[in-house]
FIBAMAR-351415 format. One line per 5 residues: number of its first residue (from 0); their letters; for each residue x, y, z of C-alpha. Coordinates in nm, 4 decimals, decimal comma, padded with zeros to 6 digits. Example, Ala and Ser with C-alpha at 12.3 -4.5 7.8 and 13.67 -1.06 7.14 Angstrom:
2
0 = AS = 01,2300/-00,4500/00,7800 ~ 01,3670/-00,1060/00,7140
END
This chain:
320
0 = MNNLF = -03,0362/-05,6843/09,5995 ~ -02,7860/-05,6413/09,8969 ~ -02,7871/-05,2215/09,7396 ~ -03,1430/-05,1481/09,8119 ~ -03,2842/-05,0174/10,0597
5 = LSCDW = -03,6368/-04,9058/10,1863 ~ -03,7168/-04,4961/10,2832 ~ -04,0080/-04,4301/10,4849 ~ -04,1268/-04,1016/10,5348 ~ -04,3924/-04,1170/10,7882
10 = GTSSF = -04,5413/-03,7697/10,8938 ~ -04,8666/-03,6240/11,1002 ~ -05,0914/-03,6939/10,7775 ~ -04,9135/-03,8625/10,5070 ~ -04,7556/-04,1706/10,4245
15 = RLRLV = -04,4156/-04,2677/10,1631 ~ -04,2145/-04,5705/10,1373 ~ -04,0083/-04,5937/09,8780 ~ -03,7730/-04,8769/09,7507 ~ -03,4134/-04,7038/09,6381
20 = DAYGL = -03,1557/-04,8341/09,4486 ~ -02,7960/-04,7314/09,6706 ~ -02,6064/-04,7143/09,3634 ~ -02,7510/-04,3628/09,1996 ~ -03,0390/-04,2966/09,4576
25 = KVLAE = -03,2741/-04,4871/09,1825 ~ -03,6332/-04,4736/09,3188 ~ -03,7498/-04,8694/09,1706 ~ -04,0999/-04,8382/09,3225 ~ -04,2826/-04,6065/09,5775
30 = VSNAE = -04,6476/-04,6092/09,7625 ~ -04,7797/-04,2784/09,9210 ~ -05,1134/-04,2406/10,0831 ~ -05,2789/-03,9760/10,3544 ~ -05,2545/-04,2555/10,6310
35 = GNASL = -05,0058/-04,0400/10,8554 ~ -04,9254/-04,1622/11,1842 ~ -05,1900/-03,9156/11,3674 ~ -05,4835/-04,1212/11,2109 ~ -05,2687/-04,4436/11,2503
40 = FQKWK = -05,2631/-04,3194/11,6305 ~ -05,6273/-04,2990/11,6621 ~ -05,6770/-04,7009/11,4806 ~ -05,4476/-04,8424/11,7810 ~ -05,6278/-04,6586/12,0290
45 = AAGAD = -05,9187/-04,7889/11,9076 ~ -05,7955/-05,1341/11,9037 ~ -05,7131/-05,1487/12,2384 ~ -05,4311/-04,9026/12,2912 ~ -05,1833/-05,2133/12,4177
50 = TDRRT = -04,8945/-05,0414/12,4788 ~ -04,6799/-05,3606/12,4801 ~ -04,7597/-05,4001/12,1320 ~ -04,7870/-05,0475/11,9664 ~ -04,5090/-05,0830/11,7713
55 = DFYLS = -04,5987/-05,4263/11,6272 ~ -04,9111/-05,2376/11,5398 ~ -04,7905/-05,0156/11,3315 ~ -04,5561/-05,2429/11,1542 ~ -04,8344/-05,4239/11,0522
60 = FLEEN = -04,9477/-05,1473/10,8402 ~ -04,6038/-05,0984/10,7099 ~ -04,5697/-05,4423/10,6465 ~ -04,8421/-05,4117/10,4444 ~ -04,7513/-05,1198/10,2180
65 = IDKIS = -04,3558/-05,3393/10,1853 ~ -04,5831/-05,6005/10,0471 ~ -04,7180/-05,3693/09,7348 ~ -04,3434/-05,2205/09,6893 ~ -04,2672/-05,6290/09,6553
70 = SEFGK = -04,5241/-05,7057/09,4240 ~ -04,4431/-05,3696/09,1985 ~ -04,0371/-05,4760/09,2067 ~ -04,1217/-05,8569/09,1418 ~ -03,9053/-06,0102/09,4021
75 = SLDGR = -03,9462/-06,0219/09,7706 ~ -03,7486/-05,7505/10,0269 ~ -03,7323/-05,9668/10,2765 ~ -03,3842/-05,8577/10,5041 ~ -03,3644/-05,5015/10,3089
80 = PIIIS = -03,3460/-05,1934/10,5903 ~ -03,5588/-04,9456/10,6513 ~ -03,4450/-04,5895/10,7499 ~ -03,7859/-04,4143/10,8910 ~ -03,8282/-04,0385/10,9813
85 = GMASS = -04,0989/-03,7945/11,0624 ~ -04,3716/-03,8086/11,3222 ~ -04,2916/-04,2191/11,3715 ~ -04,0403/-04,1340/11,6707 ~ -04,2797/-03,8925/11,8135
90 = TVGMQ = -04,5688/-03,9092/12,1136 ~ -04,8090/-04,0442/11,7849 ~ -04,5700/-04,2536/11,6562 ~ -04,4525/-04,6369/11,6764 ~ -04,2157/-04,5353/11,9643
95 = EVPYK = -04,1557/-04,1763/12,1196 ~ -03,7417/-04,1680/12,0901 ~ -03,5912/-03,8563/12,2667 ~ -03,4874/-03,5462/12,0868 ~ -03,1318/-03,4870/11,9498
100 = ELPFS = -03,0598/-03,1412/12,1338 ~ -02,8660/-02,8622/11,9165 ~ -02,6230/-02,9060/11,7743 ~ -02,6517/-03,1607/11,5307 ~ -02,3936/-03,2834/11,2447
105 = LNGAD = -02,5094/-03,2512/10,8961 ~ -02,3577/-03,5534/10,8226 ~ -02,6097/-03,7437/11,0225 ~ -02,3878/-03,9480/11,2159 ~ -02,4943/-03,7792/11,6119
110 = LKTVH = -02,8912/-03,7923/11,5369 ~ -03,0863/-03,9903/11,7838 ~ -03,1674/-04,3603/11,6196 ~ -03,3179/-04,6595/11,7693 ~ -03,2047/-04,9648/11,5704
115 = FSATS = -03,4387/-05,3095/11,5690 ~ -03,3174/-05,6633/11,4439 ~ -03,5269/-05,8461/11,1600 ~ -03,7671/-06,1012/11,3111 ~ -03,9537/-06,3442/11,2010
120 = NFPHP = -04,2662/-06,1254/11,2444 ~ -04,0923/-05,8381/11,0112 ~ -03,8050/-05,9536/10,8282 ~ -03,6711/-05,5808/10,8143 ~ -03,4174/-05,4486/11,0257
125 = FTLVS = -03,5313/-05,1050/11,0620 ~ -03,4163/-04,7910/11,2023 ~ -03,6471/-04,4936/11,3985 ~ -03,4801/-04,1227/11,3475 ~ -03,5791/-03,8986/11,6248
130 = GVCST = -03,5921/-03,4894/11,5899 ~ -03,3792/-03,2327/11,7418 ~ -03,4720/-02,9615/11,9900 ~ -03,3227/-02,6066/12,0816 ~ -03,4378/-02,4583/12,4362
135 = DDVIR = -03,7559/-02,3795/12,2628 ~ -03,8006/-02,5213/11,9594 ~ -03,8188/-02,8588/11,7854 ~ -03,7783/-02,9808/11,4541 ~ -03,8885/-03,3790/11,3351
140 = GEEIQ = -03,8270/-03,5000/10,9883 ~ -03,6505/-03,1892/10,8444 ~ -03,3692/-03,2938/11,0213 ~ -03,2692/-03,5491/10,7651 ~ -03,3946/-03,3419/10,4575
145 = LVGCQ = -03,1299/-03,1170/10,5862 ~ -02,8767/-03,4309/10,6006 ~ -02,9840/-03,4917/10,2365 ~ -02,9252/-03,1332/10,1388 ~ -02,5191/-03,2418/10,1845
150 = PDKRI = -02,4553/-02,8177/10,2697 ~ -02,1649/-02,6703/10,0671 ~ -01,8736/-02,6848/10,3528 ~ -01,6683/-02,4135/10,1978 ~ -01,9436/-02,1577/10,3103
155 = KEQVF = -01,9612/-02,0960/10,6506 ~ -02,2965/-01,9537/10,7446 ~ -02,5841/-02,0981/10,5792 ~ -02,9657/-02,0682/10,6193 ~ -03,2067/-02,3331/10,5185
160 = IIPGT = -03,6087/-02,2451/10,4151 ~ -03,8431/-02,5250/10,4294 ~ -04,1992/-02,4032/10,3709 ~ -04,5199/-02,5921/10,4543 ~ -04,7579/-02,5906/10,7209
165 = HSKHV = -04,5052/-02,5222/10,9966 ~ -04,2341/-02,3831/10,8004 ~ -03,8656/-02,3881/10,9608 ~ -03,5871/-02,1776/10,9097 ~ -03,2359/-02,3638/11,0274
170 = FTVDD = -02,9223/-02,2087/11,0195 ~ -02,6028/-02,3445/10,9836 ~ -02,2358/-02,2991/11,0736 ~ -01,9553/-02,5006/10,9442 ~ -02,0945/-02,8572/10,8780
175 = KAVGF = -02,3486/-02,8409/11,1980 ~ -02,6994/-02,6835/11,2477 ~ -02,6620/-02,4443/11,5482 ~ -03,0300/-02,2915/11,5316 ~ -03,3862/-02,3091/11,3757
180 = CTYMT = -03,7121/-02,1419/11,3952 ~ -04,0623/-02,2683/11,3241 ~ -04,3223/-02,0703/11,1640 ~ -04,6835/-02,1481/11,1638 ~ -04,7227/-01,9748/10,8138
185 = GELFS = -04,9263/-02,2295/10,6483 ~ -05,1545/-02,3118/10,9160 ~ -05,2088/-01,9597/10,9632 ~ -05,3139/-01,9111/10,5980 ~ -05,5248/-02,2059/10,6033
190 = LLSTQ = -05,7031/-02,0343/10,9023 ~ -05,7535/-01,6935/10,7833 ~ -05,8346/-01,7930/10,4081 ~ -06,1319/-02,1005/10,5290 ~ -06,2325/-01,9620/10,8675
195 = SILAT = -06,2128/-01,6050/10,9811 ~ -06,3624/-01,3090/10,8243 ~ -06,1119/-01,2751/10,5664 ~ -06,2563/-01,5925/10,3977 ~ -06,5035/-01,3915/10,2242
200 = TVEKQ = -06,2533/-01,1459/10,0715 ~ -06,0538/-01,4811/09,9335 ~ -06,0846/-01,6894/09,6764 ~ -05,8489/-01,9751/09,5654 ~ -05,8653/-01,9754/09,1608
205 = GVLAD = -05,5760/-01,9045/08,8975 ~ -05,2157/-01,9420/08,9333 ~ -04,9431/-01,7252/09,0978 ~ -04,7492/-01,6940/08,7925 ~ -05,0767/-01,4931/08,6374
210 = EDNAK = -04,9744/-01,1331/08,6448 ~ -05,2000/-00,9773/08,8446 ~ -05,1951/-01,2439/09,0816 ~ -04,7858/-01,2057/09,0808 ~ -04,8067/-00,8447/09,1278
215 = SFKQG = -05,0836/-00,8744/09,4476 ~ -04,8674/-01,1401/09,5798 ~ -04,5809/-00,8797/09,6018 ~ -04,7212/-00,6227/09,7359 ~ -04,8537/-00,8673/10,0225
220 = VLDSF = -04,4567/-00,9226/10,0885 ~ -04,3788/-00,5790/10,0877 ~ -04,6390/-00,4541/10,2845 ~ -04,5691/-00,7374/10,5515 ~ -04,2982/-00,4470/10,6895
225 = KANLL = -04,4868/-00,1441/10,6931 ~ -04,7290/-00,2856/11,0051 ~ -04,7710/-00,5136/11,2963 ~ -04,8847/-00,8668/11,0985 ~ -05,1962/-00,8818/11,3495
230 = HAMFW = -05,2916/-00,4986/11,1541 ~ -05,1971/-00,5667/10,8274 ~ -05,4248/-00,8804/10,8072 ~ -05,6830/-00,6694/10,8341 ~ -05,5751/-00,5096/10,5095
235 = VRTNQ = -05,7165/-00,8245/10,3332 ~ -06,0812/-00,7595/10,4095 ~ -05,9995/-00,3320/10,3064 ~ -05,8634/-00,4763/10,0248 ~ -06,2126/-00,6179/09,9061
240 = LFNKF = -06,4020/-00,3124/10,0738 ~ -06,2454/-00,0524/09,8440 ~ -06,2268/-00,2999/09,5445 ~ -05,8519/-00,2549/09,5249 ~ -05,8186/-00,6480/09,4300
245 = SKESN = -06,0040/-00,9196/09,3082 ~ -06,0770/-01,2036/09,5561 ~ -05,8569/-01,4267/09,3583 ~ -05,5806/-01,1896/09,3676 ~ -05,6346/-01,1177/09,7268
250 = YYYLS = -05,5792/-01,4381/09,8360 ~ -05,2014/-01,4561/09,6739 ~ -05,2004/-01,1234/09,8784 ~ -05,2394/-01,2868/10,1817 ~ -05,0330/-01,6184/10,1077
255 = GLLIG = -04,7656/-01,2776/10,0480 ~ -04,8417/-01,1175/10,3202 ~ -04,7729/-01,3913/10,5608 ~ -04,4618/-01,5206/10,3731 ~ -04,2881/-01,1824/10,3815
260 = AELKE = -04,4190/-01,1655/10,7753 ~ -04,2087/-01,4816/10,7830 ~ -03,8932/-01,3951/10,5872 ~ -03,8918/-01,0373/10,7469 ~ -03,5840/-01,1195/10,9538
265 = LKGTD = -03,3679/-01,2587/10,6286 ~ -03,3855/-00,8956/10,4455 ~ -03,0602/-00,7508/10,4022 ~ -02,9076/-01,0880/10,4891 ~ -02,5745/-01,1653/10,3055
270 = KAITL = -02,5492/-01,4966/10,4207 ~ -02,6391/-01,7923/10,1368 ~ -02,9885/-01,9261/10,1239 ~ -03,0760/-02,2705/10,0095 ~ -03,4989/-02,3061/09,9974
275 = LASGI = -03,5834/-02,6635/10,0246 ~ -03,8964/-02,7157/09,8620 ~ -04,1354/-02,8186/09,5384 ~ -04,4184/-02,7226/09,3571 ~ -04,6174/-02,3929/09,4495
280 = LSESY = -04,4717/-02,3834/09,7745 ~ -04,1156/-02,3465/09,6198 ~ -04,2968/-02,0909/09,3367 ~ -04,4144/-01,8648/09,6430 ~ -04,0964/-01,8715/09,8246
285 = LCALE = -03,9172/-01,7648/09,5360 ~ -04,1435/-01,4910/09,4647 ~ -04,1271/-01,3656/09,8062 ~ -03,7669/-01,3845/09,8116 ~ -03,7116/-01,2076/09,4391
290 = ALDLT = -03,9586/-00,9540/09,6003 ~ -03,7035/-00,8872/09,9018 ~ -03,3874/-00,8579/09,6391 ~ -03,2660/-01,1951/09,7781 ~ -03,2423/-01,3721/09,4724
295 = KQVSQ = -02,8481/-01,3769/09,3765 ~ -02,8040/-01,5508/09,7217 ~ -03,0767/-01,8821/09,6950 ~ -03,0476/-02,1579/09,5674 ~ -03,2852/-02,4347/09,5840
300 = KSIDE = -03,3070/-02,8052/09,5834 ~ -03,5698/-03,0822/09,6051 ~ -03,7355/-03,2030/09,8988 ~ -03,7953/-03,5566/09,7674 ~ -03,4465/-03,5685/09,6854
305 = AIING = -03,3371/-03,4586/09,9830 ~ -03,5302/-03,7147/10,2289 ~ -03,4023/-04,0077/09,9790 ~ -03,0006/-03,9210/10,0158 ~ -03,0707/-03,8281/10,4128
310 = HYQLY = -03,1872/-04,1979/10,4527 ~ -02,9029/-04,2647/10,2254 ~ -02,6760/-04,0905/10,4660 ~ -02,7829/-04,3053/10,7477 ~ -02,8503/-04,6501/10,5298
315 = MLHYQ = -02,4382/-04,6153/10,4840 ~ -02,3658/-04,5311/10,8656 ~ -02,5648/-04,8225/10,9752 ~ -02,5791/-05,0948/10,7397 ~ -02,2654/-05,0599/10,5530
END
């Protein structure tokens, strides 16, 4: 039992808790749901927003899910430490923790953390991990993913692409993260494809691997270099007016246009690139990087594995 710890990835709109065996990082049990920090914050306010008991309010939810893990595992997990990353340390989380300023070490040793001892009401010691800030940007949660990547120390400069609603590009030199940029790619795609005039010209069907969809997606990536994005986005409208693409293919053209705009500054780079993603995001970004002739310098890592390994690194730092 001494080799077990709990890994908690708690985002704005999602919650995932895993019981992990530190020997081999095998996941023994897990629970996930859509009870992110944003919804729990609203429930806390509706319950009276008692500032002194805010952390306890969140811990009661966490305890409910630990009980589910314990039931699945078949043994009590009292005393097992928890590493919590993501939005739990934000203004909508259980307790706000100040950002760590750049740079930060890729082994996670200098990340800002707050440690809590086990109590009779919550019998688990736990560590709350904060995010990182630059002079004009922030990340929260991605820092753990980067620590979990265990970047190759033999490569001096690297770029890590972490796609999502707000995609992140993190730049590293030697064993430190020295900069990052946030791109609102996913959020903008959602707004344009569902709420703008372009919504009537696209339709979410099929998959990227379909020949016509892949072709239109790559065309979108390449077209992002031809004009200002605010102008190029209107081409999605004219594609439909001039019958250049079906609505299905036009959906992928829009996706390629936005992802291409995000990746534009990497065109021609000779730096090693690591794509930290899974599922459709992994497929889309790999396709875009191929269109930009960057495939040879790209490696890929699973985001779930990176989170677990990042939590493991902090577990070893603080509990072993």
